C-alpha positions, -999 to +999 in steps of 0.1 A: +090-415-608+118-393-609+134-397-641+103-387-662+098-419-680+066-430-665+034-444-679-001-453-666-021-477-688-057-489-681-071-519-703-078-556-705-057-585-701-052-604-737-040-635-722-034-652-689-001-641-677+028-660-683+051-670-654+091-675-663+120-682-644+155-670-648+186-692-646+192-677-613+153-681-601+139-647-604+104-649-613+091-631-643+057-629-654+047-614-691+011-602-697-006-589-728-026-555-723-052-539-749-059-502-744-087-489-762-094-452-770-130-439-782-132-407-798-154-383-825-138-377-854-142-345-876-174-356-890-188-364-854-184-401-859-171-425-835-139-440-841-120-465-818-082-473-818-067-501-797-029-505-787-015-535-777+016-538-753+036-562-735+041-560-697+069-575-678+065-579-640+095-594-616+095-611-581+066-608-560+044-586-584+053-615-610+038-642-588+011-619-576-002-611-611-010-647-618-042-641-597-053-619-626-069-637-660-076-629-698-101-600-701-096-586-666-096-547-665-065-535-648-045-505-641-007-508-648+019-483-636+054-486-651+082-472-673+085-479-709+119-500-718+133-509-752+153-542-754+172-553-779+186-588-792+202-603-824+183-635-839+201-671-848+199-659-880+219-624-874+186-601-878+187-574-853+152-575-834+139-547-808+109-542-788+095-515-764+075-529-732+066-518-701+082-526-668+056-528-645+061-512-608+024-518-597-006-538-615-040-540-597-075-548-610-097-515-621-128-514-599-146-494-621-169-524-634-157-552-610-153-561-573-120-576-562-110-597-531-076-590-519-054-616-499-023-602-482+008-621-484+028-626-455+059-605-449+092-620-457+118-613-433+155-603-446+172-637-456+138-656-458+138-663-496+125-627-504+130-589-501+119-572-471+096-544-472+115-527-448+149-508-456+181-503-435+169-533-412+152-528-380+118-543-368+087-545-385+060-520-375+035-532-350-004-530-355-005-505-330+004-479-352+041-472-332+060-485-362+093-471-376+087-439-391+066-405-375+029-410-371+028-450-378+045-449-412+074-474-418+109-463-433+092-463-468+066-441-458+039-465-464+013-467-436+014-505-421-022-522-423 
């Protein structure tokens, strides 16, 4: 991330992802993440501290994250975001949360079965993985960019 506001967290989900939809139909998932740190203090005694974070996902990521369950160890890459609002009583509230760009299971102590979603073409109810139009890269490696990479610099599967 170019703006310097990026964060990577590794921890366990504290609850199953909760899916919501905005009035316009955009999908949003909210997850709870516990991140623990274990260290030795000045007396050489082991200490542990845990931080709890709310993770927010949108669109396809929100839908795909539904495959994760409470207790799953995940890696979250995203950016910190502060959100403020006023309650019905006029009290001002604020929360800092992580707006996720990527989430995946940690494979240090577990295995994962990955199931690719079908790509959606422009106008088929979701964003295209292509930018600027054009055709999808072929499986033969001759896709949009140099060396078989598409316009986003991603190697097609």
